[in-house]
C-alpha positions as CSV (number, residue, x, y, z in Angstrom):
1,X,-6.7,-0.5,11.5
2,X,-4.1,2.3,11.9
3,X,-1.0,1.6,14.1
4,X,1.7,3.9,15.5
5,X,4.0,2.8,12.6
6,X,1.3,3.8,10.1
7,X,0.9,7.2,11.8
8,X,4.7,7.8,11.6
9,X,4.7,6.9,8.0
10,X,1.8,9.2,7.3
11,X,3.6,12.0,9.0
12,X,6.7,11.5,6.8
13,X,4.5,11.5,3.7
14,X,2.8,14.7,4.9
15,X,6.1,16.4,5.4
16,X,7.2,15.6,1.9
17,X,3.8,16.4,0.3
18,X,3.7,19.9,1.7
19,X,7.3,20.6,1.0
20,X,7.2,19.5,-2.7
21,X,3.7,20.3,-3.8
22,X,3.7,22.9,-6.5
23,X,1.2,24.3,-9.0
24,X,2.2,21.9,-11.8
25,X,1.9,18.9,-9.6
26,X,-1.5,20.0,-8.4
27,X,-2.6,20.5,-12.0
28,X,-1.5,16.9,-12.8
29,X,-3.6,15.5,-9.9
30,X,-6.6,17.6,-11.0
31,X,-6.2,16.4,-14.6
32,X,-6.0,12.7,-13.6
33,X,-9.2,13.0,-11.5
34,X,-11.1,14.9,-14.2
35,X,-11.7,11.8,-16.4
36,X,-15.2,10.2,-16.3
37,X,-13.8,7.0,-17.9
38,X,-10.6,5.0,-17.4
39,X,-8.0,6.2,-19.9
40,X,-4.8,4.5,-20.7
41,X,-1.4,6.1,-19.9
42,X,-1.0,6.8,-23.6
43,X,-4.3,8.8,-23.7
44,X,-3.4,10.8,-20.5
45,X,0.0,11.6,-21.9
46,X,-1.5,12.7,-25.3
47,X,-4.0,14.9,-23.5
48,X,-1.2,16.5,-21.5
49,X,1.0,16.8,-24.6
50,X,3.9,15.0,-23.0
51,X,5.7,11.7,-23.8
52,X,4.4,8.5,-22.0
53,X,7.8,8.1,-20.2
54,X,7.5,11.6,-18.8
55,X,4.0,10.8,-17.5
56,X,5.4,7.6,-15.9
57,X,8.1,9.6,-14.2
58,X,5.5,12.1,-12.9
59,X,3.2,9.3,-11.6
60,X,6.2,7.8,-9.7
61,X,6.9,11.2,-8.3
62,X,3.4,11.4,-7.0
63,X,3.7,8.0,-5.5
64,X,6.9,9.1,-3.6
65,X,4.9,12.0,-2.2
66,X,2.4,9.6,-0.8
67,X,-0.4,10.1,-3.4
68,X,-2.3,7.0,-4.5
69,X,-5.1,6.6,-7.0
70,X,-7.9,4.1,-7.2
71,X,-10.8,3.5,-9.6
72,X,-14.2,5.1,-9.3
73,X,-16.7,2.2,-9.6
74,X,-20.3,2.4,-10.7
75,X,-21.4,-0.2,-8.1
76,X,-25.0,-0.3,-9.4
77,X,-23.7,-1.5,-12.7
78,X,-22.5,-4.7,-11.1
79,X,-25.7,-5.4,-9.2
80,X,-24.7,-3.9,-5.9
81,X,-26.2,-1.1,-3.8
82,X,-24.6,0.7,-0.9
83,X,-26.3,0.7,2.5
84,X,-25.3,3.2,5.2
85,X,-26.3,2.3,8.8
86,X,-25.8,4.6,11.8
87,X,-26.3,2.7,15.1
88,X,-26.6,4.3,18.5
89,X,-24.9,1.3,20.2
90,X,-21.2,0.7,19.9
91,X,-20.2,-2.5,18.2
92,X,-16.8,-4.2,18.2
93,X,-15.7,-5.1,14.6
94,X,-15.5,-8.8,15.6
95,X,-19.2,-8.7,16.8
96,X,-20.2,-7.2,13.4
97,X,-18.4,-10.0,11.6
98,X,-19.2,-13.0,13.8
99,X,-22.8,-12.3,14.7
100,X,-23.9,-11.3,11.3
101,X,-21.6,-13.4,9.1
102,X,-23.9,-13.5,6.1
103,X,-24.1,-9.7,6.0
104,X,-20.5,-9.1,7.1
105,X,-19.3,-10.7,3.9
106,X,-20.6,-7.6,2.2
107,X,-19.2,-5.1,4.7
108,X,-17.4,-2.1,3.1
109,X,-16.7,0.2,6.0
110,X,-16.7,0.2,9.8
111,X,-16.0,3.0,12.2
112,X,-16.9,3.7,15.8
113,X,-18.8,6.9,16.4
114,X,-17.4,8.9,19.3
115,X,-19.8,11.9,19.3
116,X,-22.6,13.0,19.7
117,X,-23.1,9.4,21.1
118,X,-21.1,6.3,21.3
119,X,-22.3,4.3,18.3
120,X,-21.2,2.7,15.0
121,X,-21.1,3.6,11.4
122,X,-21.5,0.7,9.0
123,X,-21.5,0.6,5.2
124,X,-22.4,-2.5,3.2
125,X,-22.4,-3.4,-0.5
126,X,-25.7,-5.2,-0.8
127,X,-26.8,-7.2,-3.9
128,X,-29.7,-5.4,-5.5
129,X,-31.8,-8.6,-5.2
130,X,-32.0,-8.2,-1.4
131,X,-34.9,-6.4,0.2
132,X,-33.1,-3.6,2.2
133,X,-35.9,-3.3,4.8
134,X,-35.9,-7.0,5.5
135,X,-32.1,-6.9,5.8
136,X,-32.2,-4.0,8.3
137,X,-34.8,-5.8,10.4
138,X,-32.4,-8.8,10.5
139,X,-29.6,-6.5,11.5
140,X,-31.4,-5.4,14.6
141,X,-30.5,-8.6,16.3
142,X,-26.9,-7.3,16.5
143,X,-27.4,-3.6,15.8
144,X,-30.0,-3.1,18.5
145,X,-30.5,0.6,18.1
146,X,-30.4,1.7,14.5
147,X,-30.6,5.5,14.4
148,X,-31.0,5.8,10.7
149,X,-30.2,4.0,7.4
150,X,-30.1,5.0,3.7
151,X,-29.6,3.3,0.4
152,X,-27.0,5.2,-1.7
153,X,-27.6,5.8,-5.4
154,X,-24.6,8.0,-6.2
155,X,-21.1,8.3,-4.8
156,X,-18.8,11.3,-5.6
157,X,-15.2,11.5,-4.6
158,X,-12.7,14.3,-4.2
159,X,-11.6,16.1,-7.4
160,X,-8.8,17.7,-5.3
161,X,-8.9,21.2,-6.9
162,X,-5.7,22.2,-5.1
163,X,-5.1,25.1,-7.6
164,X,-8.1,26.8,-6.1
165,X,-7.8,25.7,-2.4
166,X,-4.1,25.6,-1.7
167,X,-1.6,28.4,-1.0
168,X,1.6,27.4,-2.8
169,X,3.6,30.1,-1.2
170,X,2.7,29.4,2.4
171,X,2.4,25.7,1.7
172,X,-1.0,25.4,3.4
173,X,-4.6,24.7,2.5
174,X,-6.8,27.8,2.1
175,X,-10.3,26.9,1.1
176,X,-12.1,29.4,-1.2
177,X,-15.5,29.2,0.5
178,X,-16.9,32.0,-1.8
179,X,-16.1,29.8,-4.8
180,X,-17.8,26.8,-3.3
181,X,-20.8,29.0,-2.4
182,X,-21.1,30.2,-6.0
183,X,-20.8,26.6,-7.3
184,X,-23.5,25.4,-4.9
185,X,-25.8,28.3,-5.9
186,X,-25.4,27.7,-9.6
187,X,-27.5,26.3,-12.3
188,X,-30.1,23.5,-12.2
189,X,-29.1,19.8,-12.6
190,X,-28.3,18.4,-16.0
191,X,-30.4,15.7,-17.5
192,X,-27.6,13.2,-16.6
193,X,-27.7,14.3,-12.9
194,X,-31.5,13.8,-12.9
195,X,-31.2,10.4,-14.6
196,X,-28.8,9.3,-11.8
197,X,-31.6,9.8,-9.3
198,X,-34.5,8.4,-11.3
199,X,-32.9,5.4,-12.9
200,X,-34.2,2.0,-11.9
201,X,-31.5,-0.1,-10.3
202,X,-32.5,-3.2,-12.1
203,X,-32.0,-1.5,-15.5
204,X,-28.7,0.0,-14.6
205,X,-26.7,-3.2,-14.5
206,X,-24.4,-4.0,-17.4
207,X,-23.1,-7.4,-18.6
208,X,-20.2,-8.6,-16.4
209,X,-18.7,-11.8,-15.0
210,X,-16.1,-13.0,-12.6
211,X,-13.2,-12.1,-14.9
212,X,-14.4,-8.5,-15.0
213,X,-14.4,-8.4,-11.2
214,X,-10.9,-9.8,-11.1
215,X,-9.7,-7.2,-13.6
216,X,-11.3,-4.5,-11.4
217,X,-9.6,-6.0,-8.4
218,X,-6.2,-5.4,-10.1
219,X,-7.1,-1.9,-11.1
220,X,-8.2,-0.9,-7.6
221,X,-4.6,-1.5,-6.5
222,X,-3.0,0.1,-9.6
223,X,-5.4,1.9,-11.9
224,X,-2.6,2.6,-14.4
225,X,-1.7,-1.1,-14.8
226,X,-1.4,-2.2,-18.4
227,X,-3.8,-4.8,-19.7
228,X,-0.8,-7.0,-20.6
229,X,0.4,-7.0,-17.0
230,X,-3.1,-7.8,-15.8
231,X,-3.4,-10.8,-18.1
232,X,-0.1,-12.1,-16.8
233,X,-1.1,-11.6,-13.2
234,X,-4.4,-13.5,-13.8
235,X,-3.0,-16.1,-16.1
236,X,-5.6,-15.3,-18.7
237,X,-4.8,-14.5,-22.4
238,X,-4.1,-10.9,-23.3
239,X,-6.8,-11.0,-26.0
240,X,-9.5,-12.2,-23.6
241,X,-8.6,-9.7,-20.9
242,X,-8.5,-6.9,-23.5
243,X,-11.9,-7.9,-24.8
244,X,-13.4,-7.9,-21.3
245,X,-11.8,-4.6,-20.5
246,X,-13.1,-2.8,-23.5
247,X,-16.6,-4.4,-23.5
248,X,-17.4,-4.6,-19.8
249,X,-14.9,-3.0,-17.4
250,X,-14.9,0.3,-19.3
251,X,-18.6,0.6,-18.6
252,X,-18.2,-0.1,-14.9
253,X,-15.2,2.1,-14.1
254,X,-16.0,5.8,-14.2
255,X,-12.5,7.3,-13.9
256,X,-10.1,7.7,-11.0
257,X,-10.5,8.5,-7.4
258,X,-8.0,9.8,-4.8
259,X,-7.3,6.7,-2.7
260,X,-4.6,8.3,-0.5
261,X,-3.2,11.8,0.0
262,X,-1.2,12.9,3.0
263,X,-3.1,14.9,5.6
264,X,-1.9,15.8,9.1
265,X,-3.3,13.0,11.3
266,X,-2.7,14.7,14.7
267,X,-4.6,17.9,13.9
268,X,-7.5,16.3,11.9
269,X,-11.0,15.1,12.7
270,X,-12.6,12.2,10.9
271,X,-16.2,13.1,10.5
272,X,-19.4,12.0,8.8
273,X,-21.9,14.8,8.1
274,X,-25.4,13.7,7.2
275,X,-27.2,16.4,5.3
276,X,-30.9,16.5,4.5
277,X,-32.6,18.7,1.8
278,X,-33.7,19.0,-1.8
279,X,-31.9,16.5,-4.0
280,X,-31.0,19.2,-6.5
281,X,-29.4,21.3,-3.9
282,X,-27.6,18.3,-2.3
283,X,-26.2,17.4,-5.7
284,X,-24.8,20.9,-6.2
285,X,-23.4,20.9,-2.7
286,X,-21.8,17.5,-3.4
287,X,-20.2,18.7,-6.7
288,X,-18.9,21.8,-5.0
289,X,-17.5,20.1,-1.9
290,X,-15.8,17.4,-4.0
291,X,-13.3,20.1,-5.0
292,X,-11.7,19.7,-1.5
293,X,-8.9,17.2,-1.0
294,X,-10.2,16.5,2.5
295,X,-13.3,14.8,1.1
296,X,-13.0,10.9,1.4
297,X,-16.4,10.5,-0.2
298,X,-19.9,12.0,-0.7
299,X,-22.8,9.6,-0.9
300,X,-26.3,10.6,-2.0
301,X,-29.5,8.6,-1.2
302,X,-32.8,8.5,-3.0
303,X,-34.4,9.7,0.3
304,X,-32.9,13.2,-0.1
305,X,-29.9,12.7,2.3
306,X,-26.2,13.2,1.7
307,X,-23.4,11.7,3.7
308,X,-20.1,13.5,3.6
309,X,-17.0,11.6,4.9
310,X,-14.1,13.9,5.4
311,X,-10.8,14.4,7.3
312,X,-10.7,18.0,8.5
313,X,-9.3,20.3,11.1
314,X,-11.6,21.9,13.7
315,X,-11.4,25.2,11.8
316,X,-12.4,23.6,8.5
317,X,-15.3,21.7,10.2
318,X,-16.6,24.9,11.8
319,X,-16.5,26.6,8.4
320,X,-18.2,23.6,6.7
321,X,-21.0,23.8,9.3
322,X,-21.4,27.5,8.7
323,X,-21.3,26.9,4.9
324,X,-24.1,24.3,5.1
325,X,-26.1,26.6,7.5
326,X,-26.1,29.3,4.8
327,X,-28.1,26.9,2.6
328,X,-30.6,26.2,5.4
329,X,-30.2,22.4,5.2
330,X,-30.6,20.0,8.1
331,X,-27.4,18.3,9.2
332,X,-25.9,16.0,11.8
333,X,-22.2,15.7,12.5
334,X,-20.7,12.4,13.7
335,X,-17.1,12.3,15.0
336,X,-15.6,9.0,14.0
337,X,-12.7,7.1,15.4
338,X,-10.1,7.5,12.7
339,X,-7.6,5.0,14.2
340,X,-10.2,2.1,14.4
341,X,-11.9,2.6,11.0
342,X,-11.6,-0.4,8.6
343,X,-12.3,-0.3,4.9
344,X,-12.9,-3.4,2.7
345,X,-12.9,-3.7,-1.1
346,X,-15.7,-5.1,-3.2
347,X,-16.8,-8.6,-2.0
348,X,-15.3,-10.3,-5.0
349,X,-15.4,-13.8,-3.3
350,X,-19.2,-13.6,-3.0
351,X,-19.7,-13.6,-6.7
352,X,-20.6,-17.0,-8.1
353,X,-19.5,-17.8,-11.7
354,X,-21.9,-20.7,-11.7
355,X,-25.0,-18.7,-10.6
356,X,-23.7,-15.6,-12.5
357,X,-24.6,-13.4,-9.6
358,X,-23.9,-12.5,-6.0
359,X,-24.4,-15.2,-3.4
360,X,-26.5,-14.2,-0.4
């Protein structure tokens, strides 16, 4: 939960970020976010044609600017599916945790909805073995008025194409909506995109165990952490950690995501936009909108809905609504309470090494 101290810290990061952001720094951020796997620092440095020590210096510079990276996980691979629930009744976080303890262990995201009604947005990581419809019916004892819910099959995070959407002279964001329109009106989906939708969840999982999850836990905090340092942190031999990283973790982690980037908190709105339409169009819209640094995450469901979580100004929100309207899609906009949102990591403690699966 964000405090006044957090807000002042964000303001300071924002000031520095705008002041020192230049084209080369933006290109570095874009390059790091362009990988669809988790490369080593050595590989990134080689791709950029710079020494490893120079890359380390640049990464430290980004950290001082308030930029933080995380890992992009293929949650279906580890036997989890994401469930988004929009409730028309407002729930305190303690009520969500205490009254539905079994489910709250898998809670990923909580935020009160301020408009168009006072409600609650909840996101859960649910083991694929659980029947979602039965789970939702059980939730109704606490979440008395469920407006809608969807199972997510694909999550896309910001690629932060600042070189296209930031004015480096004026030091301000300037979204190229024409470019986004062209990208959204582009070619049909690739076979890989189609496979993401059609794939059977039970066939998507890969071999993994508790050690793999512990490695991922380390990477979520620092995705550039060397395997040697991870092995020391976990008290497990380097050879064993390296083997698990190469054989299992590398198949679960699909590159980097932008975990933190300074944005003005006082002039921004935290919104969730639920968009309904043809899956092919939604996927193109998601890929286009992921160019924006404001995007916290875009989540697509098998029921032809897309959830866009973003931190935007009122002007950007109005332009986003107009942009979606041009594609004749249905949409609902929910204003969230940014100060009271809470985000949880993967429910690592709910994995049983004895059962070799998630406990429910």
